[in-house]
Every structure is written in structure tokens, then in C-alpha cells.
LOLOPA-910109 format. One record per residue: residue number from 1; residue in one letter; y, x, z of N, C-alpha, C in turn. Coordinates in Angstrom, 3 decimals. Example, Ala and Ser with C-alpha at 12.3 -4.5 7.8 and 13.67 -1.06 7.14 Angstrom:
% residues 2
1  a  -5.690  13.190  7.800  -4.500  12.300  7.800  -3.300  13.200  7.800
2  s  -2.250  12.850  7.080  -1.060  13.670  7.140  0.030  12.900  7.870
***
This chain:
% residues 156
1  m  -1.189  0.797  0.000  0.000  0.000  0.000  1.248  0.837  0.000
2  a  1.120  2.081  0.329  2.286  2.928  0.404  2.999  2.991  -0.939
3  g  2.297  2.731  -2.046  2.917  2.761  -3.349  3.576  1.450  -3.741
4  s  3.516  0.434  -2.900  4.118  -0.835  -3.261  5.625  -0.730  -3.189
5  s  6.307  -1.648  -3.861  7.756  -1.607  -3.839  8.335  -2.644  -2.891
6  l  7.504  -3.200  -2.009  8.049  -4.052  -0.968  8.847  -3.153  -0.043
7  e  10.116  -3.439  0.088  10.996  -2.553  0.826  11.164  -3.035  2.259
8  i  10.970  -2.149  3.184  11.153  -2.472  4.595  12.615  -2.264  4.944
9  v  13.226  -3.280  5.516  14.582  -3.169  6.029  14.429  -3.115  7.530
10  r  14.947  -2.090  8.147  14.616  -1.903  9.553  15.816  -1.531  10.401
11  d  15.678  -1.885  11.642  16.630  -1.467  12.658  16.009  -0.368  13.500
12  g  14.757  -0.004  13.208  14.086  1.043  13.953  13.335  0.516  15.143
13  v  13.026  1.400  16.025  12.322  1.042  17.244  13.374  0.851  18.330
14  g  13.345  -0.313  18.956  14.347  -0.647  19.958  14.211  0.172  21.227
15  h  15.195  0.032  22.104  15.196  0.784  23.354  13.990  0.461  24.224
16  d  13.384  -0.701  24.003  12.202  -1.069  24.770  10.909  -0.664  24.064
17  g  11.026  0.057  22.944  9.856  0.568  22.253  9.232  -0.392  21.265
18  r  9.815  -1.593  21.105  9.230  -2.557  20.170  9.730  -2.298  18.756
19  v  8.834  -2.474  17.786  9.183  -2.279  16.387  9.933  -3.505  15.912
20  d  11.026  -3.299  15.212  11.859  -4.382  14.710  11.974  -4.199  13.200
21  a  11.326  -5.073  12.408  11.328  -4.876  10.962  11.358  -6.207  10.234
22  q  11.845  -6.182  9.008  11.749  -7.338  8.130  11.529  -6.827  6.719
23  v  11.211  -7.729  5.804  10.842  -7.336  4.456  11.736  -8.044  3.461
24  t  12.127  -7.346  2.407  12.832  -7.998  1.324  11.801  -8.479  0.313
25  a  12.199  -9.332  -0.598  11.262  -9.953  -1.528  11.146  -9.196  -2.848
26  t  11.159  -7.879  -2.821  10.955  -7.091  -4.023  9.467  -7.063  -4.341
27  p  9.059  -7.406  -5.561  7.631  -7.483  -5.862  6.958  -6.122  -5.843
28  p  5.661  -6.071  -5.513  4.941  -4.800  -5.533  4.684  -4.338  -6.953
29  a  4.433  -3.060  -7.103  4.210  -2.482  -8.420  2.838  -2.831  -8.971
30  q  1.889  -3.170  -8.109  0.533  -3.443  -8.557  0.193  -4.913  -8.343
31  q  -0.707  -5.440  -9.164  -1.151  -6.816  -8.991  -2.009  -6.952  -7.741
32  e  -2.948  -6.017  -7.543  -3.817  -6.088  -6.377  -3.626  -4.830  -5.552
33  l  -3.436  -5.007  -4.271  -3.179  -3.902  -3.373  -4.451  -3.533  -2.633
34  p  -4.489  -2.354  -2.002  -5.700  -1.919  -1.302  -6.147  -2.886  -0.214
35  s  -7.390  -2.734  0.180  -7.990  -3.566  1.216  -7.266  -3.394  2.547
36  l  -7.048  -4.510  3.224  -6.448  -4.513  4.556  -7.554  -4.779  5.565
37  v  -7.471  -4.138  6.716  -8.470  -4.319  7.761  -7.802  -4.987  8.959
38  f  -8.340  -6.139  9.349  -7.909  -6.854  10.546  -8.991  -6.592  11.600
39  p  -8.821  -5.571  12.452  -9.879  -5.204  13.405  -10.344  -6.353  14.290
40  s  -9.448  -7.262  14.642  -9.810  -8.409  15.494  -9.953  -9.688  14.693
41  g  -9.908  -9.601  13.378  -9.929  -10.803  12.554  -8.606  -11.532  12.667
42  l  -8.568  -12.728  12.134  -7.398  -13.603  12.248  -7.719  -14.697  13.251
43  p  -6.717  -15.228  13.941  -6.989  -16.319  14.885  -7.774  -17.451  14.207
44  g  -8.899  -17.797  14.789  -9.754  -18.839  14.230  -10.740  -18.331  13.186
45  f  -10.589  -17.072  12.772  -11.458  -16.488  11.746  -11.821  -15.057  12.153
46  s  -12.328  -14.886  13.354  -12.580  -13.548  13.898  -13.631  -12.770  13.108
47  e  -14.491  -13.476  12.355  -15.525  -12.791  11.581  -14.990  -12.211  10.276
48  a  -13.819  -12.634  9.843  -13.223  -12.140  8.598  -12.278  -10.985  8.932
49  r  -12.632  -9.791  8.471  -11.848  -8.605  8.845  -11.318  -7.812  7.664
50  q  -11.866  -8.008  6.489  -11.431  -7.280  5.292  -10.731  -8.254  4.345
51  f  -9.501  -7.922  3.962  -8.713  -8.784  3.085  -8.045  -7.960  1.995
52  a  -7.731  -8.625  0.900  -6.919  -8.036  -0.162  -5.659  -8.870  -0.285
53  l  -4.563  -8.222  -0.570  -3.291  -8.899  -0.764  -3.006  -8.913  -2.254
54  v  -2.926  -10.116  -2.849  -2.775  -10.259  -4.289  -1.527  -11.077  -4.589
55  r  -0.696  -10.541  -5.459  0.545  -11.225  -5.846  0.227  -12.493  -6.618
56  l  0.914  -13.600  -6.274  0.683  -14.881  -6.940  1.730  -15.203  -8.000
57  d  2.885  -14.559  -7.928  3.932  -14.839  -8.904  4.631  -13.544  -9.297
58  d  5.312  -13.577  -10.440  5.977  -12.375  -10.942  7.143  -11.941  -10.072
59  a  7.759  -12.878  -9.359  8.921  -12.557  -8.537  8.545  -11.893  -7.215
60  g  7.276  -11.948  -6.836  6.862  -11.343  -5.576  7.236  -12.176  -4.371
61  t  7.328  -13.497  -4.555  7.683  -14.360  -3.424  6.467  -14.947  -2.737
62  a  5.306  -14.878  -3.378  4.104  -15.450  -2.774  2.909  -14.547  -3.070
63  y  2.035  -14.427  -2.065  0.848  -13.597  -2.157  -0.330  -14.372  -1.593
64  s  -1.503  -14.019  -2.043  -2.725  -14.561  -1.478  -3.346  -13.462  -0.627
65  l  -3.617  -13.781  0.609  -4.329  -12.889  1.509  -5.774  -13.372  1.465
66  r  -6.607  -12.680  0.688  -7.964  -13.139  0.397  -8.999  -12.338  1.164
67  s  -9.894  -13.064  1.794  -10.998  -12.415  2.495  -11.936  -11.780  1.481
68  l  -12.352  -10.554  1.754  -13.319  -9.877  0.903  -14.749  -10.178  1.338
69  e  -14.888  -10.830  2.498  -16.208  -11.160  3.033  -16.585  -12.622  2.841
70  h  -15.579  -13.484  2.755  -15.793  -14.930  2.618  -14.924  -15.413  1.466
71  e  -15.520  -15.548  0.292  -14.744  -15.775  -0.932  -13.871  -17.025  -0.914
72  d  -14.192  -18.017  -0.096  -13.375  -19.229  -0.053  -12.253  -19.163  0.974
73  l  -12.157  -18.070  1.712  -11.136  -17.945  2.751  -9.937  -17.180  2.208
74  r  -8.803  -17.851  2.168  -7.568  -17.211  1.722  -6.371  -17.930  2.317
75  f  -5.304  -17.192  2.438  -4.062  -17.707  2.990  -2.927  -17.348  2.045
76  v  -1.949  -18.213  1.947  -0.744  -17.889  1.198  0.225  -17.258  2.193
77  v  0.766  -16.103  1.826  1.734  -15.409  2.664  2.938  -15.028  1.812
78  m  4.043  -14.768  2.487  5.260  -14.389  1.771  6.123  -13.474  2.631
79  p  6.897  -12.600  1.990  7.859  -11.822  2.745  8.970  -12.760  3.228
80  p  9.507  -12.547  4.405  10.500  -13.469  4.948  11.883  -13.369  4.314
81  g  12.217  -12.274  3.656  13.580  -12.018  3.207  14.225  -13.091  2.350
82  l  13.494  -13.725  1.469  14.074  -14.701  0.550  14.555  -15.958  1.271
83  f  13.749  -16.508  2.168  14.086  -17.750  2.855  14.649  -17.529  4.259
84  f  14.313  -16.401  4.868  14.736  -16.120  6.244  15.287  -14.694  6.330
85  p  16.463  -14.456  5.709  16.982  -13.087  5.628  17.297  -12.447  6.987
86  d  17.504  -13.247  8.010  17.815  -12.702  9.338  16.582  -12.576  10.227
87  y  15.416  -12.895  9.700  14.187  -12.833  10.485  13.840  -11.374  10.757
88  a  13.809  -11.010  12.003  13.496  -9.635  12.410  12.671  -9.697  13.695
89  p  11.373  -9.950  13.558  10.539  -10.104  14.749  10.433  -8.806  15.536
90  e  10.353  -8.930  16.832  10.152  -7.772  17.700  8.681  -7.754  18.123
91  i  7.991  -6.745  17.668  6.566  -6.602  17.953  6.424  -5.863  19.281
92  d  5.638  -6.420  20.207  5.521  -5.781  21.521  4.717  -4.482  21.427
93  d  4.814  -3.685  22.480  4.170  -2.372  22.518  2.669  -2.446  22.290
94  e  2.025  -3.444  22.872  0.575  -3.571  22.750  0.160  -3.806  21.296
95  a  0.851  -4.723  20.613  0.527  -5.005  19.210  0.834  -3.796  18.333
96  a  1.954  -3.131  18.584  2.306  -1.937  17.810  1.256  -0.846  18.007
97  a  0.783  -0.663  19.246  -0.237  0.350  19.525  -1.560  0.000  18.850
98  e  -1.942  -1.286  18.880  -3.185  -1.721  18.222  -3.174  -1.401  16.734
99  l  -2.007  -1.556  16.122  -1.870  -1.304  14.691  -1.567  0.158  14.385
100  g  -1.331  0.955  15.416  -0.980  2.355  15.205  0.415  2.532  14.653
101  l  1.288  1.552  14.896  2.661  1.630  14.397  3.491  2.539  15.292
102  e  4.038  3.558  14.683  4.909  4.473  15.411  6.339  4.368  14.931
103  r  6.507  3.902  13.679  7.848  3.779  13.092  7.974  2.424  12.402
104  a  9.160  1.850  12.474  9.405  0.544  11.854  9.158  0.579  10.352
105  e  9.447  1.688  9.695  9.268  1.753  8.246  7.809  1.703  7.819
106  d  6.892  1.826  8.768  5.466  1.704  8.467  4.981  0.262  8.521
107  a  5.843  -0.666  8.947  5.432  -2.062  9.132  5.855  -2.939  7.957
108  l  4.914  -3.722  7.476  5.178  -4.764  6.493  4.940  -6.089  7.206
109  v  5.920  -6.980  7.166  5.827  -8.267  7.841  5.738  -9.370  6.790
110  l  4.725  -10.235  6.934  4.533  -11.368  6.031  4.383  -12.639  6.857
111  l  4.809  -13.753  6.296  4.714  -15.051  6.960  3.604  -15.877  6.329
112  v  2.820  -16.543  7.162  1.761  -17.417  6.675  2.385  -18.756  6.283
113  v  2.087  -19.195  5.066  2.628  -20.445  4.520  1.612  -21.558  4.711
114  t  2.096  -22.715  5.171  1.281  -23.925  5.205  1.779  -24.812  4.072
115  p  0.978  -24.952  3.009  1.415  -25.775  1.883  1.582  -27.232  2.307
116  g  2.531  -27.896  1.694  2.737  -29.314  1.939  2.311  -30.117  0.729
117  e  2.591  -31.418  0.761  2.262  -32.286  -0.378  3.019  -31.853  -1.625
118  s  4.170  -31.244  -1.425  4.960  -30.678  -2.505  5.574  -29.376  -1.996
119  v  6.149  -28.604  -2.907  6.721  -27.312  -2.531  7.786  -27.468  -1.450
120  d  8.596  -28.519  -1.551  9.666  -28.692  -0.561  9.155  -29.142  0.812
121  k  7.864  -29.411  0.937  7.264  -29.774  2.225  6.515  -28.598  2.864
122  a  6.489  -27.449  2.192  5.797  -26.273  2.725  6.538  -25.725  3.936
123  t  5.789  -25.131  4.859  6.378  -24.509  6.041  5.794  -23.102  6.208
124  v  6.451  -22.308  7.053  5.933  -20.981  7.388  5.883  -20.838  8.897
125  n  5.003  -19.981  9.344  4.817  -19.707  10.760  5.680  -18.500  11.133
126  l  6.809  -18.748  11.792  7.683  -17.664  12.228  7.235  -17.077  13.569
127  m  6.410  -17.813  14.305  5.959  -17.377  15.627  4.850  -16.330  15.565
128  a  4.087  -16.317  14.462  2.942  -15.404  14.379  2.862  -14.773  12.987
129  p  3.715  -13.786  12.720  3.665  -13.123  11.408  2.442  -12.221  11.270
130  v  2.079  -11.960  10.037  1.065  -10.953  9.743  1.818  -9.627  9.647
131  v  1.359  -8.643  10.408  1.992  -7.320  10.409  0.971  -6.315  9.897
132  i  1.399  -5.518  8.918  0.522  -4.544  8.280  1.096  -3.149  8.473
133  n  0.265  -2.221  8.905  0.656  -0.820  8.978  0.443  -0.250  7.581
134  l  1.525  0.081  6.891  1.443  0.555  5.512  0.760  1.920  5.381
135  r  0.743  2.700  6.445  0.084  4.007  6.409  -1.428  3.883  6.491
136  t  -1.913  2.937  7.312  -3.344  2.853  7.595  -4.025  1.612  7.019
137  n  -3.247  0.638  6.570  -3.736  -0.660  6.094  -4.400  -1.477  7.204
138  q  -4.142  -1.124  8.465  -4.569  -1.943  9.599  -3.598  -3.118  9.688
139  a  -4.107  -4.304  9.998  -3.271  -5.494  10.022  -3.670  -6.409  11.163
140  a  -2.749  -7.283  11.541  -3.019  -8.284  12.575  -2.008  -9.414  12.422
141  q  -2.436  -10.598  12.823  -1.480  -11.680  12.965  -1.008  -11.596  14.409
142  v  0.267  -11.301  14.582  0.828  -11.016  15.887  1.603  -12.221  16.402
143  v  1.205  -12.729  17.566  1.936  -13.815  18.206  3.099  -13.193  18.964
144  l  4.311  -13.607  18.624  5.506  -13.051  19.242  5.695  -13.666  20.623
145  t  5.596  -12.852  21.648  5.728  -13.338  23.017  7.197  -13.475  23.391
146  g  7.492  -14.467  24.217  8.855  -14.675  24.685  9.792  -15.150  23.597
147  s  9.269  -15.768  22.571  10.087  -16.222  21.455  9.998  -17.733  21.327
148  d  11.083  -18.342  20.879  11.076  -19.782  20.657  11.075  -20.112  19.153
149  l  10.628  -19.145  18.343  10.545  -19.372  16.909  9.509  -20.441  16.604
150  p  9.737  -21.237  15.551  8.810  -22.332  15.238  7.524  -21.890  14.550
151  l  6.472  -22.666  14.796  5.204  -22.469  14.096  5.274  -23.039  12.680
152  r  6.161  -23.995  12.470  6.285  -24.646  11.165  7.757  -24.766  10.765
153  a  8.305  -23.680  10.255  9.692  -23.686  9.791  9.698  -24.116  8.321
154  p  10.494  -25.127  7.979  10.538  -25.573  6.588  11.153  -24.529  5.660
155  l  10.616  -24.455  4.445  11.182  -23.542  3.444  12.394  -24.163  2.756
156  a  12.419  -25.470  2.693  13.525  -26.144  1.980  14.708  -26.368  2.888
***
């Protein structure tokens, strides 16, 4: 993933040691990116640990996070920059350590999309972003503690 053109916009590591990062919606250079490893799986899908991130549109606004172990398991994810330009989640020390994140520029943050009956009814989960260590391809869906961000923020 290090060769992707998804650009990390960062404030660095805060005084409390938490990584603070967000992503702009610049599309990646490749259609299919390297395998991502979720050591603990995803909430509700602990048996699924290997995923591929595949671009769904030319603009780089939507991606499919596809399980490599369970062909019918996939999630739509997106970088927050296009719809939520001020979104800058603070990842706690424990989650950063689990992912081996030492620098904010190593973090890629994606939001899980819940499709609606139509595009304008789709929502994203701001409370639990997918965080990827771009150096190691280790990933996790991180629940942001002490935050009042919504689980279902409308895109429209």
C-alpha cells in the first residue's frame, strides 16, 4: 500500500501519544492493493482476517474491503475527506500499539459505509473507522473511546 496515492493529512502524534490522521480522496495508483491483515478480525467477523482493498470507482471515493477467506464477505469503505473533511479521529495508545503505528503518516483511515435504499440514504460509521498501517498492512476497525461521533452519519 505504500505505493498508493491516498494521501495522509496529519497533525502528527498528539501530546497524549494518540495518532491523529485523516485521508484525502485521491485515488490509488493501482486497482487492487496488497492484502490487509486484521489480526483480530472485524467486529462480528472474527474468523475473517485477510482482506483486499479494491477501488470501486475511478474517482477513488469508494472501495470494497473484500475478504480473501470468505468470498461473499465484503464491505464498502471510503476515505473520509470528501464528505467529512474535518474528520480526524484520535486513535488511543492501545489501538496504535496493536497496529504498530508509530507515526501518523503510516495510518490510512477509512469509513465503513452502510448502503441505503438509494445513494442519498447511505450512512458511514464515524465511531469505528478502519485503520490501516501502511508500512505493515496490519489493520483493525477501531472503536473511538470517549467520542460522541455517530455510528450512522448521513452522506447527503
